[in-house]
MIFI-765004 format. One line per 2 residues: number of its first residue (from 1); for each residue x, y, z of C-alpha. Coordinates in pm, 1 decimal, decimal comma, always signed. Layout:
<pts>
NUM> X Y Z  ...
</pts>
This chain:
<pts>
1> +3347,2 +198,2 +5301,4  +3327,2 +289,6 +5671,3
3> +3358,3 -77,0 +5763,2  +3677,4 -101,6 +5558,5
5> +3820,9 +207,7 +5721,8  +3733,0 +78,3 +6066,8
7> +3898,4 -256,9 +5997,9  +4206,0 -83,4 +5859,5
9> +4228,8 +146,1 +6161,4  +4170,6 -137,8 +6404,5
11> +4425,7 -366,4 +6240,5  +4691,7 -104,3 +6187,7
13> +4698,7 +89,5 +6514,6  +4553,3 -141,6 +6774,5
15> +4725,0 -460,4 +6658,7  +5052,5 -274,4 +6610,8
17> +5032,9 -134,6 +6964,0  +4964,5 -480,3 +7109,4
19> +5243,2 -646,4 +6908,3  +5489,5 -370,9 +6998,0
21> +5414,5 -418,2 +7366,8  +5274,0 -68,5 +7402,9
23> +4966,7 -208,9 +7577,3  +5113,2 -453,4 +7828,6
25> +4821,2 -434,8 +8071,5  +4568,3 -705,9 +7982,6
27> +4292,4 -516,7 +8165,6  +4356,0 -210,9 +7949,6
29> +4354,6 -422,8 +7632,0  +4030,8 -587,2 +7737,6
31> +3873,4 -248,8 +7810,1  +3987,4 -111,9 +7473,5
33> +3851,6 -415,8 +7288,3  +3520,3 -379,2 +7470,3
35> +3507,5 -8,2 +7381,4  +3587,3 -77,9 +7015,1
37> +3314,3 -342,2 +7002,0  +3067,1 -103,2 +7160,8
39> +3155,3 +173,2 +6913,6  +3115,3 -71,7 +6625,7
41> +2771,0 -175,8 +6751,4  +2666,4 +189,3 +6788,2
43> +2785,3 +266,0 +6434,6  +2586,8 -29,2 +6297,8
45> +2275,2 +84,1 +6486,2  +2306,2 +440,3 +6355,7
47> +2361,3 +312,9 +6002,5  +2047,4 +98,3 +6028,4
49> +1842,8 +390,3 +6163,2  +1968,7 +627,6 +5893,2
51> +1881,6 +376,6 +5621,2  +1535,9 +326,2 +5771,5
53> +1474,0 +700,6 +5781,9  +1569,6 +741,9 +5418,8
55> +1345,3 +455,3 +5317,1  +1053,7 +594,7 +5518,9
57> +1096,3 +936,1 +5355,7  +1106,0 +781,1 +5010,2
59> +795,4 +574,4 +5088,5  +609,9 +881,8 +5211,9
61> +706,0 +1081,6 +4902,5  +595,1 +794,6 +4681,5
63> +262,9 +777,8 +4866,1  +205,8 +1152,5 +4824,1
65> +289,7 +1132,7 +4454,1  +45,2 +844,0 +4416,5
67> -230,8 +1033,2 +4598,8  -172,4 +1348,4 +4395,7
69> -161,7 +1151,5 +4071,2  -478,0 +950,8 +4130,1
71> -694,4 +1200,9 +4317,1  -940,1 +1443,2 +4166,0
73> -902,6 +1815,1 +4244,3  -1192,6 +1793,8 +4490,5
75> -1028,2 +1504,2 +4676,0  -701,2 +1699,7 +4696,8
77> -883,7 +1989,9 +4863,2  -1036,0 +1748,7 +5116,6
79> -693,4 +1592,7 +5186,3  -544,9 +1932,5 +5270,4
</pts>
């Protein structure tokens, strides 16, 4: 969903501004394209890290449920 919104925003505003001649300076356009690429890379990195965190949390919860389900009461006391 975010990718679609980013593409829509990029295509609608940036391309329109270039086609309309609102960004005549090629250095400025190059800088803006570089900045957009950098923001996209940062968003992808954050998305990957957030997904990894969620997966790690789910794995940890699954491990705790397994330990609690298979351990005897005495083993649970030792684990605490």
